[in-house]
C-alpha positions, 0 to 999 in steps of 0.5 A, a space after each residue: 500500500 505504501 509503495 503505491 502511494 510513493 509510486 504515485 507521488 513520484 518517489 520515496 524510500 522503503 526501509 526494512 530491517 533484517 538480522 545477521 542470521 538472514 545470511 549466517 545461521 547462528 546457535 540459539 537464533 531460533 527461527 530468525 534466519 528464514 524470515 530475515 532472508 525473506 525480508 532481504 529478498 523482498 527488498 531486492 525484488 521490490 527495488 526492481 519493481 519500483 525503481 522506475 517510479 523513483 521508489 528506492 528500497 533498502 534493508 538494514 541488517 542489525 545486530 542486537 541492541 542491548 540498549 533497547 532491553 535496558 532502557 527503552 522497554 522493548 519486547 526484546 528485553 522480555 524475550 532476552 530475559 526469558 532466554 537468559 532464564 532458560 539458559 541459566 545466565 544473568 540477563 546482563 551477561 546475555 545482553 553483553 553477549 548479544 551486543 558484542 562487536 569487534 568495534 568494542 561497543 554495542 550497536 545503539 539506537 542512535 547509530 541505527 537512526 543515523 544510518 537510516 537518516 542517511 539512507 532516507 536522504 537524497 545523498 544515498 539516491 544511488 542505493 537501492 535493492 541493497 542490504 546495509 550491514 549495520 552491525 558494527 562488525 558483528 556480522 561480516 559480509 
């Protein structure tokens, strides 16, 4: 529906979210891989179908963001809490593992917002049908 309005309005950007398991399966990741791969493929397909109408489609591949569980009250906090309980580890240890990156600090909501703002801007008009790795190196393409 949004694509139809963007197409008729002369353009826009559709942005989707995925996760590293879309490309690389991981232990304890459950059923995240297949849906993530489907989202990424859908973005590539939509980019081809909507490109001539100046609608760009990009996907952000994100890693875990511990900040969302600690202070933003997301559903992920509850989900990670249950997983930590099942594994018999403290939630903080689970969040530290989820947020581990080679950059030495976890991904934050601000990092994601900065990348999303760039991708939505005209400065990235050459990007469409692509997956942008926003994992601070936790997943390598």
